[in-house]
N, C-alpha and C positions, 0 to 999 in steps of 0.2 A: 177368495176361494182357491186360487192357484197356490197361494202361499200355504194354506192349510193342507192341501193335497201333497205338496212337496215335503212339508214337515212330516206328514204321516208316512210317506214313503221312506224318508231318511230314518225315522225311528224304527220302522219295520226292518229295514236293511241293516241298521246297526245291531238290532236285537238278534237277527238271524246270523250275522257274522260273529257276534260275541259268543254265540253258543256253538262255535265250531271247535271240535276236539283236536283238530290237526296239530301235531307237534309231538315233542318228546316230554314225558311226564315221569317223575320219580315218586315211588311209594316207599316210605321208610317206616319201619316199625319193629316190633318184637314178636317172635313166635311164641306159642304157648310154653315152650321149654325155656324161655328167657333169652334165646339167641336173637341178636338183632339181624335185620335183613334190609336189603334195598332191591327193588325191582324197577326196571325201566320199561315203560310202555310207550311205543311210538305209533300214533295214529297217522296214517298217510292220507293224502288227498284222493287217492284212488280207492278209498274205502277198504283198505287192508290195514292190519296192525301187526307189529312185532312185539314180543315180550322177551326181555333179557333178565332172566332170573339171576339174582346176585349182582346185577349191574357190572358184569365183567367183560362186556364188549361182544358177547356172542348171543345170537338170537336162538332162544330155546323153543319158542312157540310162535307160530304164525296164524293169523286169523283174518276174518272179514267182519265188517260192521256196517250198520245202516243207522241213519239218524232220522227221527220223525219228531219235530218240535223239540221238546225237552227230554226226549227219550232216546236212548241208544240201545241197539240190539247187537250183541257180539256173539261170534261163534268161532271156535278153533278149527283150523283146517290142517295143521301140521304140528307135530311135536307134543301133542297132548292126547290122552286116551279119550277124553270126553269131547264130543263135537256138538252137543246140544246147544241151542240158542239160549243166551242169557239176556234178560231185559233189565235195564237200569234207568232210573231218572238221572239226568246229569245237568250240571251247571258249570259254566266257566266264569270265574271271577278273577280278573287281573291275571296273576300267575298261578292260580289254583284251578284244578279240575276236580269237581266233586261228583262222585258216583254213588248212588243209593240203590241197592238191589231191590228189584220188584219181584222177579222170579228168575231162578237160574238153577238147573239141575246138575251143574258141574260143581261138586263140593270143593275142589281144589282152586276154583276160580272165584267162587262167591264169598265175599267177605260177610261177616256177621252183622255189619252195620255200615252206615255211610262212610266212605273213604275219601280222603283228600289227597290229591297228587300235586306235586309242585313242578312247574315248568322248568325244564333244563335246556 
């Protein structure tokens, strides 16, 4: 019985930590006009995040986030006009962070579909 309980705790702990978005993540893609872009998003352990548009080393947007299971809520606090909260399903797989929009009233932040970010 103790072995089963320990095993259950280890699985729960591993799952909880594997869904931790903390770290720096790179989004690469193409804008509607064909221009390529890179954006670096850094989620910090203190539940804040920084966004570096253009991945040029300067922070353009600062925000806060909260995690509840497989869902993350984000909101901008500095550097962006829209401060509404956005809700996303998210999953961490090895060196990828997947974010799938559930609801977000900030059009400049909300992608049209699920986005993959690569750990940097």
